[in-house]
A tleap script that builds the chain and sets N, CA, C and O, in Angstrom:
source leaprc.protein.ff14SB
mol = sequence {
  NMET ARG ILE ALA VAL LEU SER ASP ILE HIE
  GLY ASN HIE THR PRO PHE GLU ALA VAL LEU
  ALA ASP LEU ARG LEU THR SER PRO ASP LEU
  ILE PHE HIE GLY GLY ASP LEU ALA ASP GLY
  GLY ALA SER PRO ALA GLU ILE VAL ASP ARG
  VAL ARG ASP LEU GLY TRP PRO GLY VAL VAL
  GLY ASN THR ASP GLU MET LEU PHE ARG PRO
  GLU SER PRO GLU GLU PHE ALA SER ARG SER
  SER ALA PRO SER SER LEU CYS VAL ALA VAL
  ARG GLN ILE ALA ALA ALA THR ARG SER VAL
  LEU GLY ASP GLU ARG ILE ALA TRP LEU HIE
  GLY LEU ARG ARG VAL GLN PHE HIE GLY VAL
  MET VAL LEU VAL HIE ALA SER PRO GLN LYS
  HIE LEU GLY SER PRO TRP CTHR
}
set mol.1.N position { -18.664 -18.041 -11.593 }
set mol.1.CA position { -17.617 -17.254 -12.017 }
set mol.1.C position { -16.487 -17.474 -11.321 }
set mol.1.O position { -16.549 -17.586 -10.097 }
set mol.2.N position { -15.386 -17.560 -11.939 }
set mol.2.CA position { -13.966 -17.729 -11.168 }
set mol.2.C position { -13.327 -16.423 -11.109 }
set mol.2.O position { -13.173 -15.732 -12.116 }
set mol.3.N position { -12.920 -16.042 -9.847 }
set mol.3.CA position { -12.352 -14.688 -9.520 }
set mol.3.C position { -10.950 -15.177 -8.984 }
set mol.3.O position { -10.825 -16.190 -8.296 }
set mol.4.N position { -9.894 -14.348 -9.371 }
set mol.4.CA position { -8.537 -14.396 -8.840 }
set mol.4.C position { -8.151 -13.217 -8.264 }
set mol.4.O position { -8.322 -12.139 -8.833 }
set mol.5.N position { -7.590 -13.337 -7.066 }
set mol.5.CA position { -7.042 -11.890 -6.405 }
set mol.5.C position { -5.623 -12.147 -6.253 }
set mol.5.O position { -5.193 -13.166 -5.712 }
set mol.6.N position { -4.812 -11.118 -6.786 }
set mol.6.CA position { -3.413 -11.037 -6.630 }
set mol.6.C position { -3.023 -10.021 -5.796 }
set mol.6.O position { -3.395 -8.877 -6.057 }
set mol.7.N position { -2.279 -10.260 -4.757 }
set mol.7.CA position { -1.861 -9.066 -3.689 }
set mol.7.C position { -0.415 -9.010 -3.304 }
set mol.7.O position { 0.323 -9.942 -3.624 }
set mol.8.N position { 0.005 -8.056 -2.688 }
set mol.8.CA position { 1.225 -7.953 -2.083 }
set mol.8.C position { 2.269 -8.352 -2.995 }
set mol.8.O position { 3.001 -9.297 -2.703 }
set mol.9.N position { 2.414 -7.653 -4.180 }
set mol.9.CA position { 3.422 -7.950 -5.266 }
set mol.9.C position { 4.681 -7.204 -4.737 }
set mol.9.O position { 5.731 -7.842 -4.816 }
set mol.10.N position { 4.733 -6.128 -4.284 }
set mol.10.CA position { 5.835 -5.253 -3.518 }
set mol.10.C position { 6.920 -5.051 -4.422 }
set mol.10.O position { 8.089 -4.992 -4.040 }
set mol.11.N position { 6.489 -4.921 -5.849 }
set mol.11.CA position { 7.544 -4.421 -6.794 }
set mol.11.C position { 8.390 -5.739 -7.208 }
set mol.11.O position { 9.481 -5.536 -7.741 }
set mol.12.N position { 8.062 -6.780 -7.047 }
set mol.12.CA position { 8.935 -8.012 -7.310 }
set mol.12.C position { 8.499 -8.648 -8.691 }
set mol.12.O position { 7.551 -9.431 -8.752 }
set mol.13.N position { 9.223 -8.279 -9.774 }
set mol.13.CA position { 8.893 -8.637 -11.269 }
set mol.13.C position { 8.759 -10.288 -11.298 }
set mol.13.O position { 7.689 -10.816 -11.602 }
set mol.14.N position { 9.937 -11.058 -10.953 }
set mol.14.CA position { 9.814 -12.337 -11.144 }
set mol.14.C position { 8.753 -12.983 -10.669 }
set mol.14.O position { 8.259 -13.701 -11.538 }
set mol.15.N position { 8.130 -13.031 -9.523 }
set mol.15.CA position { 7.116 -13.702 -8.841 }
set mol.15.C position { 5.877 -13.202 -9.676 }
set mol.15.O position { 5.022 -13.980 -10.099 }
set mol.16.N position { 5.851 -11.876 -9.873 }
set mol.16.CA position { 4.704 -11.385 -10.652 }
set mol.16.C position { 4.515 -12.073 -11.987 }
set mol.16.O position { 3.388 -12.409 -12.350 }
set mol.17.N position { 5.515 -12.277 -12.675 }
set mol.17.CA position { 5.562 -12.960 -13.977 }
set mol.17.C position { 5.041 -14.525 -13.931 }
set mol.17.O position { 4.273 -15.043 -14.743 }
set mol.18.N position { 5.616 -15.119 -12.843 }
set mol.18.CA position { 5.116 -16.455 -12.445 }
set mol.18.C position { 3.571 -16.554 -12.485 }
set mol.18.O position { 2.935 -17.351 -13.174 }
set mol.19.N position { 3.017 -15.537 -11.563 }
set mol.19.CA position { 1.589 -15.489 -11.317 }
set mol.19.C position { 0.838 -15.308 -12.575 }
set mol.19.O position { -0.196 -15.916 -12.852 }
set mol.20.N position { 1.502 -14.318 -13.413 }
set mol.20.CA position { 0.703 -14.099 -14.769 }
set mol.20.C position { 0.724 -15.230 -15.621 }
set mol.20.O position { -0.220 -15.421 -16.387 }
set mol.21.N position { 1.706 -16.015 -15.577 }
set mol.21.CA position { 1.833 -17.162 -16.406 }
set mol.21.C position { 0.759 -18.361 -15.854 }
set mol.21.O position { 0.222 -19.152 -16.630 }
set mol.22.N position { 0.564 -18.363 -14.581 }
set mol.22.CA position { -0.278 -19.143 -14.011 }
set mol.22.C position { -1.859 -18.784 -14.253 }
set mol.22.O position { -2.738 -19.624 -14.443 }
set mol.23.N position { -2.024 -17.493 -14.211 }
set mol.23.CA position { -3.326 -16.809 -14.646 }
set mol.23.C position { -3.717 -17.232 -16.112 }
set mol.23.O position { -4.864 -17.534 -16.444 }
set mol.24.N position { -2.626 -17.217 -16.947 }
set mol.24.CA position { -2.914 -17.382 -18.345 }
set mol.24.C position { -3.409 -18.964 -18.485 }
set mol.24.O position { -4.185 -19.303 -19.379 }
set mol.25.N position { -2.915 -19.825 -17.577 }
set mol.25.CA position { -3.315 -21.161 -17.749 }
set mol.25.C position { -4.702 -21.539 -16.960 }
set mol.25.O position { -5.418 -22.465 -17.342 }
set mol.26.N position { -4.961 -20.847 -15.989 }
set mol.26.CA position { -6.230 -21.008 -15.400 }
set mol.26.C position { -7.408 -20.111 -15.851 }
set mol.26.O position { -8.571 -20.398 -15.569 }
set mol.27.N position { -7.123 -19.209 -16.437 }
set mol.27.CA position { -7.955 -18.143 -17.093 }
set mol.27.C position { -9.251 -17.825 -16.313 }
set mol.27.O position { -10.378 -18.126 -16.703 }
set mol.28.N position { -8.954 -17.175 -15.154 }
set mol.28.CA position { -10.292 -16.690 -14.365 }
set mol.28.C position { -11.043 -15.684 -15.150 }
set mol.28.O position { -10.606 -15.027 -16.095 }
set mol.29.N position { -12.140 -15.653 -14.672 }
set mol.29.CA position { -13.226 -14.692 -15.291 }
set mol.29.C position { -12.984 -13.280 -14.984 }
set mol.29.O position { -13.262 -12.394 -15.792 }
set mol.30.N position { -12.497 -13.064 -13.891 }
set mol.30.CA position { -12.060 -11.750 -13.438 }
set mol.30.C position { -10.861 -11.675 -12.467 }
set mol.30.O position { -10.775 -12.588 -11.646 }
set mol.31.N position { -9.960 -10.738 -12.457 }
set mol.31.CA position { -8.784 -10.726 -11.782 }
set mol.31.C position { -8.725 -9.287 -10.849 }
set mol.31.O position { -8.716 -8.198 -11.424 }
set mol.32.N position { -8.693 -9.371 -9.603 }
set mol.32.CA position { -8.578 -8.128 -8.914 }
set mol.32.C position { -7.019 -8.009 -8.242 }
set mol.32.O position { -6.323 -9.007 -8.058 }
set mol.33.N position { -6.623 -6.754 -7.936 }
set mol.33.CA position { -5.253 -6.760 -7.204 }
set mol.33.C position { -5.799 -6.336 -5.724 }
set mol.33.O position { -6.808 -5.664 -5.513 }
set mol.34.N position { -4.983 -6.833 -4.825 }
set mol.34.CA position { -5.270 -6.393 -3.394 }
set mol.34.C position { -4.373 -5.576 -2.863 }
set mol.34.O position { -4.288 -5.577 -1.635 }
set mol.35.N position { -3.584 -4.780 -3.565 }
set mol.35.CA position { -2.824 -3.714 -3.109 }
set mol.35.C position { -1.433 -4.109 -2.748 }
set mol.35.O position { -1.026 -5.238 -3.021 }
set mol.36.N position { -0.621 -3.151 -2.093 }
set mol.36.CA position { 0.805 -3.334 -1.979 }
set mol.36.C position { 1.579 -3.637 -3.288 }
set mol.36.O position { 2.368 -4.580 -3.347 }
set mol.37.N position { 1.337 -2.831 -4.312 }
set mol.37.CA position { 1.811 -3.241 -5.735 }
set mol.37.C position { 3.316 -2.859 -5.810 }
set mol.37.O position { 4.084 -3.591 -6.434 }
set mol.38.N position { 3.752 -1.750 -5.202 }
set mol.38.CA position { 5.161 -1.167 -5.660 }
set mol.38.C position { 6.167 -1.332 -4.680 }
set mol.38.O position { 7.231 -1.842 -5.031 }
set mol.39.N position { 5.995 -0.973 -3.479 }
set mol.39.CA position { 7.096 -0.756 -2.391 }
set mol.39.C position { 7.844 -1.979 -1.939 }
set mol.39.O position { 7.225 -2.930 -1.461 }
set mol.40.N position { 9.127 -1.992 -2.068 }
set mol.40.CA position { 10.049 -3.091 -1.513 }
set mol.40.C position { 10.681 -3.856 -2.651 }
set mol.40.O position { 11.642 -4.578 -2.387 }
set mol.41.N position { 10.305 -3.784 -3.702 }
set mol.41.CA position { 11.033 -4.706 -4.707 }
set mol.41.C position { 11.913 -3.835 -5.657 }
set mol.41.O position { 11.974 -2.621 -5.466 }
set mol.42.N position { 12.526 -4.371 -6.573 }
set mol.42.CA position { 13.409 -3.741 -7.464 }
set mol.42.C position { 12.647 -3.224 -8.830 }
set mol.42.O position { 13.296 -2.683 -9.725 }
set mol.43.N position { 11.248 -3.425 -8.927 }
set mol.43.CA position { 10.644 -3.239 -10.134 }
set mol.43.C position { 9.414 -2.468 -9.915 }
set mol.43.O position { 8.402 -2.855 -10.499 }
set mol.44.N position { 9.344 -1.305 -9.066 }
set mol.44.CA position { 8.021 -0.917 -8.769 }
set mol.44.C position { 7.266 -0.160 -9.727 }
set mol.44.O position { 6.044 -0.057 -9.623 }
set mol.45.N position { 8.020 0.459 -10.795 }
set mol.45.CA position { 7.394 1.243 -11.858 }
set mol.45.C position { 6.854 0.104 -12.815 }
set mol.45.O position { 5.663 0.013 -13.114 }
set mol.46.N position { 7.723 -0.657 -13.215 }
set mol.46.CA position { 7.051 -1.865 -14.065 }
set mol.46.C position { 5.808 -2.695 -13.698 }
set mol.46.O position { 5.001 -3.177 -14.494 }
set mol.47.N position { 5.795 -2.771 -12.474 }
set mol.47.CA position { 4.637 -3.524 -11.772 }
set mol.47.C position { 3.444 -2.689 -11.828 }
set mol.47.O position { 2.401 -3.147 -12.296 }
set mol.48.N position { 3.532 -1.334 -11.324 }
set mol.48.CA position { 2.423 -0.314 -11.446 }
set mol.48.C position { 1.928 -0.312 -12.985 }
set mol.48.O position { 0.781 -0.599 -13.326 }
set mol.49.N position { 2.886 0.024 -13.784 }
set mol.49.CA position { 2.472 0.111 -15.273 }
set mol.49.C position { 1.733 -1.218 -15.735 }
set mol.49.O position { 0.700 -1.156 -16.402 }
set mol.50.N position { 2.245 -2.286 -15.394 }
set mol.50.CA position { 1.846 -3.558 -15.999 }
set mol.50.C position { 0.302 -3.795 -15.303 }
set mol.50.O position { -0.606 -4.196 -16.032 }
set mol.51.N position { 0.090 -3.567 -14.069 }
set mol.51.CA position { -1.219 -3.654 -13.364 }
set mol.51.C position { -2.116 -2.680 -14.084 }
set mol.51.O position { -3.196 -3.073 -14.525 }
set mol.52.N position { -1.728 -1.437 -14.226 }
set mol.52.CA position { -2.699 -0.533 -14.892 }
set mol.52.C position { -2.957 -0.781 -16.351 }
set mol.52.O position { -4.017 -0.387 -16.837 }
set mol.53.N position { -1.951 -1.485 -17.176 }
set mol.53.CA position { -2.271 -1.823 -18.564 }
set mol.53.C position { -3.202 -2.974 -18.571 }
set mol.53.O position { -4.002 -3.111 -19.496 }
set mol.54.N position { -3.131 -3.878 -17.500 }
set mol.54.CA position { -4.084 -5.011 -17.629 }
set mol.54.C position { -5.508 -4.653 -17.140 }
set mol.54.O position { -6.488 -5.361 -17.371 }
set mol.55.N position { -5.539 -3.499 -16.448 }
set mol.55.CA position { -6.968 -2.965 -16.189 }
set mol.55.C position { -7.572 -3.609 -15.121 }
set mol.55.O position { -8.799 -3.591 -15.023 }
set mol.56.N position { -6.782 -4.254 -14.196 }
set mol.56.CA position { -7.426 -4.937 -13.007 }
set mol.56.C position { -7.750 -4.081 -11.942 }
set mol.56.O position { -6.916 -3.364 -11.388 }
set mol.57.N position { -9.227 -4.150 -11.569 }
set mol.57.CA position { -9.715 -3.476 -10.484 }
set mol.57.C position { -8.948 -3.880 -9.229 }
set mol.57.O position { -8.433 -4.996 -9.148 }
set mol.58.N position { -8.864 -2.919 -8.187 }
set mol.58.CA position { -8.158 -3.421 -7.082 }
set mol.58.C position { -8.436 -2.284 -5.816 }
set mol.58.O position { -9.236 -1.348 -5.822 }
set mol.59.N position { -7.578 -2.667 -4.835 }
set mol.59.CA position { -7.737 -1.681 -3.663 }
set mol.59.C position { -6.228 -1.162 -3.383 }
set mol.59.O position { -5.259 -1.635 -3.976 }
set mol.60.N position { -6.141 -0.160 -2.433 }
set mol.60.CA position { -4.927 0.416 -2.064 }
set mol.60.C position { -4.451 -0.524 -0.955 }
set mol.60.O position { -5.257 -1.018 -0.166 }
set mol.61.N position { -3.126 -0.771 -0.899 }
set mol.61.CA position { -2.590 -1.348 0.290 }
set mol.61.C position { -1.802 -0.402 1.206 }
set mol.61.O position { -1.729 0.786 0.892 }
set mol.62.N position { -1.309 -0.778 2.132 }
set mol.62.CA position { -0.737 0.043 3.264 }
set mol.62.C position { 0.581 0.630 2.630 }
set mol.62.O position { 0.831 1.830 2.743 }
set mol.63.N position { 1.392 -0.205 1.983 }
set mol.63.CA position { 2.850 0.373 1.477 }
set mol.63.C position { 2.395 1.268 0.094 }
set mol.63.O position { 3.140 2.156 -0.319 }
set mol.64.N position { 1.181 0.969 -0.540 }
set mol.64.CA position { 0.804 1.917 -1.545 }
set mol.64.C position { 0.555 3.424 -0.952 }
set mol.64.O position { 0.964 4.473 -1.449 }
set mol.65.N position { -0.244 3.256 0.272 }
set mol.65.CA position { -0.536 4.507 0.897 }
set mol.65.C position { 0.613 5.379 1.452 }
set mol.65.O position { 0.598 6.610 1.420 }
set mol.66.N position { 1.650 4.595 1.985 }
set mol.66.CA position { 2.650 5.341 2.430 }
set mol.66.C position { 3.475 6.030 1.329 }
set mol.66.O position { 4.295 6.906 1.606 }
set mol.67.N position { 3.226 5.593 0.016 }
set mol.67.CA position { 3.914 6.168 -0.954 }
set mol.67.C position { 3.356 7.626 -1.284 }
set mol.67.O position { 4.108 8.554 -1.581 }
set mol.68.N position { 1.816 7.754 -1.196 }
set mol.68.CA position { 1.228 8.968 -1.408 }
set mol.68.C position { 1.023 9.888 -0.133 }
set mol.68.O position { 0.733 11.082 -0.204 }
set mol.69.N position { 1.230 9.116 1.152 }
set mol.69.CA position { 0.852 9.770 2.370 }
set mol.69.C position { 2.133 9.288 3.309 }
set mol.69.O position { 2.014 8.409 4.163 }
set mol.70.N position { 3.172 9.871 3.078 }
set mol.70.CA position { 4.351 9.587 3.777 }
set mol.70.C position { 4.239 9.370 5.302 }
set mol.70.O position { 4.957 8.564 5.894 }
set mol.71.N position { 3.334 10.107 5.888 }
set mol.71.CA position { 3.203 10.161 7.357 }
set mol.71.C position { 2.430 8.886 7.862 }
set mol.71.O position { 2.365 8.646 9.067 }
set mol.72.N position { 1.926 8.186 7.048 }
set mol.72.CA position { 0.932 6.923 7.453 }
set mol.72.C position { 1.794 5.750 8.161 }
set mol.72.O position { 1.196 4.986 8.918 }
set mol.73.N position { 2.978 5.607 7.972 }
set mol.73.CA position { 3.705 4.439 8.744 }
set mol.73.C position { 3.863 5.029 10.084 }
set mol.73.O position { 3.732 4.263 11.038 }
set mol.74.N position { 4.134 6.320 10.317 }
set mol.74.CA position { 4.459 6.832 11.750 }
set mol.74.C position { 3.043 6.651 12.496 }
set mol.74.O position { 3.057 6.230 13.652 }
set mol.75.N position { 1.894 6.940 11.905 }
set mol.75.CA position { 0.671 7.022 12.586 }
set mol.75.C position { 0.251 5.488 12.815 }
set mol.75.O position { -0.466 5.213 13.777 }
set mol.76.N position { 0.624 4.647 12.075 }
set mol.76.CA position { 0.338 3.246 12.371 }
set mol.76.C position { 1.282 2.851 13.527 }
set mol.76.O position { 0.870 2.126 14.432 }
set mol.77.N position { 2.516 3.312 13.503 }
set mol.77.CA position { 3.573 2.845 14.380 }
set mol.77.C position { 3.199 3.426 15.954 }
set mol.77.O position { 3.560 2.846 16.978 }
set mol.78.N position { 2.505 4.524 15.931 }
set mol.78.CA position { 2.039 5.062 17.100 }
set mol.78.C position { 0.946 4.142 17.823 }
set mol.78.O position { 0.876 4.146 19.052 }
set mol.79.N position { 0.193 3.443 17.131 }
set mol.79.CA position { -0.638 2.561 17.669 }
set mol.79.C position { -0.209 1.121 17.879 }
set mol.79.O position { -0.938 0.316 18.458 }
set mol.80.N position { 0.956 0.819 17.411 }
set mol.80.CA position { 1.568 -0.450 17.325 }
set mol.80.C position { 2.697 -0.832 18.370 }
set mol.80.O position { 3.044 -0.010 19.218 }
set mol.81.N position { 3.184 -1.918 18.306 }
set mol.81.CA position { 4.433 -2.324 19.369 }
set mol.81.C position { 5.517 -2.420 18.306 }
set mol.81.O position { 6.597 -2.908 18.639 }
set mol.82.N position { 5.337 -2.016 17.099 }
set mol.82.CA position { 6.718 -2.095 16.129 }
set mol.82.C position { 7.726 -1.355 16.782 }
set mol.82.O position { 7.375 -0.409 17.487 }
set mol.83.N position { 9.116 -1.676 16.642 }
set mol.83.CA position { 10.360 -0.963 16.977 }
set mol.83.C position { 10.248 0.416 16.176 }
set mol.83.O position { 9.658 0.504 15.099 }
set mol.84.N position { 10.744 1.255 16.680 }
set mol.84.CA position { 10.931 2.469 16.077 }
set mol.84.C position { 11.945 2.543 14.764 }
set mol.84.O position { 11.760 3.277 13.792 }
set mol.85.N position { 13.040 1.638 14.941 }
set mol.85.CA position { 13.906 1.470 13.925 }
set mol.85.C position { 13.222 0.845 12.597 }
set mol.85.O position { 13.715 1.050 11.488 }
set mol.86.N position { 12.177 0.150 12.763 }
set mol.86.CA position { 11.352 -0.527 11.569 }
set mol.86.C position { 10.844 0.671 10.632 }
set mol.86.O position { 10.824 0.666 9.401 }
set mol.87.N position { 10.410 1.774 11.559 }
set mol.87.CA position { 9.909 3.000 10.817 }
set mol.87.C position { 10.859 3.642 10.001 }
set mol.87.O position { 10.551 4.028 8.873 }
set mol.88.N position { 12.092 3.806 10.515 }
set mol.88.CA position { 13.225 4.379 9.937 }
set mol.88.C position { 13.324 3.629 8.555 }
set mol.88.O position { 13.172 4.257 7.507 }
set mol.89.N position { 13.563 2.379 8.567 }
set mol.89.CA position { 13.812 1.572 7.441 }
set mol.89.C position { 12.744 1.610 6.256 }
set mol.89.O position { 12.989 1.507 5.054 }
set mol.90.N position { 11.579 1.769 6.830 }
set mol.90.CA position { 10.263 1.681 5.835 }
set mol.90.C position { 10.256 3.140 5.248 }
set mol.90.O position { 9.886 3.315 4.087 }
set mol.91.N position { 10.648 4.158 6.015 }
set mol.91.CA position { 10.678 5.426 5.396 }
set mol.91.C position { 11.708 5.614 4.350 }
set mol.91.O position { 11.469 6.359 3.401 }
set mol.92.N position { 12.962 4.923 4.466 }
set mol.92.CA position { 13.981 5.166 3.610 }
set mol.92.C position { 13.651 4.242 2.320 }
set mol.92.O position { 13.991 4.642 1.207 }
set mol.93.N position { 13.008 3.047 2.475 }
set mol.93.CA position { 12.631 2.358 1.414 }
set mol.93.C position { 11.567 3.024 0.376 }
set mol.93.O position { 11.593 2.953 -0.853 }
set mol.94.N position { 10.621 3.692 1.209 }
set mol.94.CA position { 9.403 4.356 0.772 }
set mol.94.C position { 10.050 5.619 -0.245 }
set mol.94.O position { 9.610 5.786 -1.382 }
set mol.95.N position { 10.994 6.350 0.251 }
set mol.95.CA position { 11.635 7.517 -0.430 }
set mol.95.C position { 12.219 7.105 -1.576 }
set mol.95.O position { 12.121 7.804 -2.584 }
set mol.96.N position { 12.923 5.891 -1.589 }
set mol.96.CA position { 13.595 5.443 -2.859 }
set mol.96.C position { 12.514 4.910 -3.938 }
set mol.96.O position { 12.597 5.044 -5.159 }
set mol.97.N position { 11.530 4.304 -3.245 }
set mol.97.CA position { 10.470 3.976 -4.230 }
set mol.97.C position { 9.638 5.118 -4.880 }
set mol.97.O position { 9.249 5.065 -6.046 }
set mol.98.N position { 9.423 6.038 -4.131 }
set mol.98.CA position { 8.768 7.309 -4.574 }
set mol.98.C position { 9.594 7.957 -5.803 }
set mol.98.O position { 9.065 8.334 -6.849 }
set mol.99.N position { 10.846 8.021 -5.540 }
set mol.99.CA position { 11.698 8.543 -6.616 }
set mol.99.C position { 11.667 7.824 -7.986 }
set mol.99.O position { 11.747 8.401 -9.070 }
set mol.100.N position { 11.521 6.277 -7.770 }
set mol.100.CA position { 11.613 5.755 -9.083 }
set mol.100.C position { 9.987 5.743 -9.584 }
set mol.100.O position { 9.793 5.598 -10.791 }
set mol.101.N position { 9.045 5.864 -8.859 }
set mol.101.CA position { 7.687 5.883 -9.321 }
set mol.101.C position { 7.467 7.126 -10.138 }
set mol.101.O position { 7.053 7.059 -11.295 }
set mol.102.N position { 7.749 8.276 -9.526 }
set mol.102.CA position { 7.343 9.674 -10.166 }
set mol.102.C position { 5.906 9.935 -9.629 }
set mol.102.O position { 5.217 9.091 -9.055 }
set mol.103.N position { 5.549 11.216 -9.893 }
set mol.103.CA position { 4.366 11.659 -9.491 }
set mol.103.C position { 3.107 11.092 -10.089 }
set mol.103.O position { 2.064 10.953 -9.451 }
set mol.104.N position { 3.252 10.808 -11.221 }
set mol.104.CA position { 1.875 10.192 -11.956 }
set mol.104.C position { 1.526 8.940 -11.534 }
set mol.104.O position { 0.343 8.665 -11.332 }
set mol.105.N position { 2.526 8.035 -11.351 }
set mol.105.CA position { 2.261 6.675 -10.822 }
set mol.105.C position { 1.741 6.748 -9.329 }
set mol.105.O position { 0.787 6.067 -8.955 }
set mol.106.N position { 2.309 7.465 -8.644 }
set mol.106.CA position { 2.040 7.827 -7.165 }
set mol.106.C position { 0.435 8.383 -7.211 }
set mol.106.O position { -0.393 7.846 -6.476 }
set mol.107.N position { 0.135 9.239 -7.912 }
set mol.107.CA position { -1.213 9.738 -8.145 }
set mol.107.C position { -2.256 8.663 -8.525 }
set mol.107.O position { -3.413 8.742 -8.114 }
set mol.108.N position { -1.843 7.698 -9.286 }
set mol.108.CA position { -2.637 6.563 -9.746 }
set mol.108.C position { -2.934 5.770 -8.416 }
set mol.108.O position { -4.066 5.513 -8.006 }
set mol.109.N position { -1.738 5.417 -7.797 }
set mol.109.CA position { -2.008 4.698 -6.530 }
set mol.109.C position { -2.932 5.435 -5.469 }
set mol.109.O position { -3.690 4.869 -4.681 }
set mol.110.N position { -2.746 6.699 -5.585 }
set mol.110.CA position { -3.676 7.536 -4.608 }
set mol.110.C position { -5.168 7.172 -4.907 }
set mol.110.O position { -6.015 6.917 -4.051 }
set mol.111.N position { -5.359 7.191 -6.329 }
set mol.111.CA position { -6.724 6.954 -6.529 }
set mol.111.C position { -7.303 5.715 -6.531 }
set mol.111.O position { -8.410 5.589 -7.055 }
set mol.112.N position { -6.687 4.675 -5.983 }
set mol.112.CA position { -7.107 3.223 -5.866 }
set mol.112.C position { -8.163 3.388 -4.772 }
set mol.112.O position { -8.067 4.270 -3.919 }
set mol.113.N position { -9.231 2.466 -4.823 }
set mol.113.CA position { -10.295 2.587 -3.765 }
set mol.113.C position { -9.739 1.924 -2.502 }
set mol.113.O position { -8.699 1.271 -2.592 }
set mol.114.N position { -10.296 2.038 -1.471 }
set mol.114.CA position { -10.100 1.464 -0.255 }
set mol.114.C position { -10.943 -0.016 -0.092 }
set mol.114.O position { -10.483 -0.953 0.560 }
set mol.115.N position { -11.993 -0.051 -0.655 }
set mol.115.CA position { -12.867 -1.179 -0.989 }
set mol.115.C position { -13.413 -1.350 -2.229 }
set mol.115.O position { -13.830 -0.371 -2.847 }
set mol.116.N position { -13.473 -2.504 -2.704 }
set mol.116.CA position { -13.939 -3.019 -3.980 }
set mol.116.C position { -15.139 -4.047 -3.670 }
set mol.116.O position { -15.051 -4.994 -2.888 }
set mol.117.N position { -16.243 -3.704 -4.399 }
set mol.117.CA position { -17.483 -4.645 -4.230 }
set mol.117.C position { -17.711 -5.263 -5.441 }
set mol.117.O position { -17.685 -4.547 -6.442 }
set mol.118.N position { -17.953 -6.571 -5.575 }
set mol.118.CA position { -18.313 -7.434 -6.725 }
set mol.118.C position { -19.308 -8.272 -6.382 }
set mol.118.O position { -18.946 -9.294 -5.798 }
set mol.119.N position { -20.535 -8.120 -6.591 }
set mol.119.CA position { -21.601 -8.889 -5.989 }
set mol.119.C position { -21.549 -9.012 -4.537 }
set mol.119.O position { -21.542 -8.008 -3.825 }
set mol.120.N position { -21.505 -10.383 -3.988 }
set mol.120.CA position { -21.430 -10.469 -2.586 }
set mol.120.C position { -19.981 -10.556 -1.945 }
set mol.120.O position { -19.759 -10.843 -0.769 }
set mol.121.N position { -19.000 -10.251 -2.947 }
set mol.121.CA position { -17.505 -10.311 -2.570 }
set mol.121.C position { -17.097 -8.759 -2.241 }
set mol.121.O position { -17.460 -7.814 -2.941 }
set mol.122.N position { -16.330 -8.648 -1.131 }
set mol.122.CA position { -15.763 -7.422 -0.710 }
set mol.122.C position { -14.371 -7.470 -0.664 }
set mol.122.O position { -13.873 -8.252 0.147 }
set mol.123.N position { -13.589 -6.747 -1.415 }
set mol.123.CA position { -12.097 -6.835 -1.189 }
set mol.123.C position { -11.507 -5.557 -0.702 }
set mol.123.O position { -11.657 -4.459 -1.239 }
set mol.124.N position { -10.768 -5.838 0.456 }
set mol.124.CA position { -9.960 -4.904 1.008 }
set mol.124.C position { -8.657 -5.350 1.322 }
set mol.124.O position { -8.454 -6.562 1.399 }
set mol.125.N position { -7.664 -4.464 1.531 }
set mol.125.CA position { -6.217 -4.958 1.839 }
set mol.125.C position { -6.084 -5.325 3.241 }
set mol.125.O position { -5.122 -6.045 3.510 }
set mol.126.N position { -6.851 -4.978 4.180 }
set mol.126.CA position { -6.510 -5.259 5.468 }
set mol.126.C position { -7.878 -5.655 6.219 }
set mol.126.O position { -8.289 -6.814 6.268 }
set mol.127.N position { -8.561 -4.506 6.825 }
set mol.127.CA position { -9.683 -4.842 7.507 }
set mol.127.C position { -10.992 -3.998 7.012 }
set mol.127.O position { -10.952 -2.767 7.026 }
set mol.128.N position { -12.020 -4.624 6.625 }
set mol.128.CA position { -13.280 -3.673 6.301 }
set mol.128.C position { -13.946 -3.141 7.416 }
set mol.128.O position { -14.940 -2.440 7.226 }
set mol.129.N position { -13.488 -3.405 8.708 }
set mol.129.CA position { -14.186 -2.727 9.887 }
set mol.129.C position { -13.652 -1.435 10.234 }
set mol.129.O position { -14.368 -0.542 10.685 }
set mol.130.N position { -12.302 -1.299 10.022 }
set mol.130.CA position { -11.548 -0.023 10.493 }
set mol.130.C position { -11.356 0.938 9.386 }
set mol.130.O position { -10.735 0.648 8.364 }
set mol.131.N position { -11.900 2.082 9.609 }
set mol.131.CA position { -11.898 3.094 8.780 }
set mol.131.C position { -12.160 2.950 7.373 }
set mol.131.O position { -11.360 3.297 6.505 }
set mol.132.N position { -13.244 2.453 7.163 }
set mol.132.CA position { -13.804 2.034 6.013 }
set mol.132.C position { -12.815 1.272 4.930 }
set mol.132.O position { -12.677 1.527 3.734 }
set mol.133.N position { -12.247 0.378 5.632 }
set mol.133.CA position { -11.211 -0.465 4.874 }
set mol.133.C position { -9.766 0.081 4.981 }
set mol.133.O position { -9.053 0.300 4.002 }
set mol.134.N position { -9.461 0.248 6.081 }
set mol.134.CA position { -8.133 0.866 6.311 }
set mol.134.C position { -6.905 -0.253 5.529 }
set mol.134.O position { -6.959 -1.480 5.603 }
set mol.135.N position { -6.073 0.370 4.955 }
set mol.135.CA position { -4.913 -0.730 4.541 }
set mol.135.C position { -4.083 -1.058 5.451 }
set mol.135.O position { -3.318 -1.990 5.202 }
set mol.136.N position { -4.018 -0.463 6.596 }
set mol.136.CA position { -3.085 -0.791 7.808 }
set mol.136.C position { -3.672 -1.638 8.834 }
set mol.136.O position { -2.817 -2.256 9.468 }
set mol.137.N position { -4.912 -1.859 9.200 }
set mol.137.CA position { -5.198 -2.573 10.171 }
set mol.137.C position { -6.140 -3.701 9.928 }
set mol.137.O position { -6.463 -4.446 10.854 }
savepdb mol mol.pdb
quit
């Protein structure tokens, strides 16, 4: 079985379409998404809608989580050496993305699993060891 994993789209429509074209050529048996679907790019709603329409199983990423749990970047930053100015910028970008996505898409992101199992394969966004598949670490 050939499995493809597409991750960290970050709302970027053009690269997403390029990957879709490649997937049409390679025809994997199963496609998963690895999270970070919406935040950061110009097309977050379109990406979420397209991934949902395609029915790909997947996991929540850290930038997906910050859309439905706005306090999560600060929680991560408190355990990180990242500069505080980064949190300010991330918070502003997330607020803009939330306004574009709307409640229904954000609720869909919130419903994504932290861990996906398929046979012996385990898919997580970051680490399977921390917090049952924390998307941050």
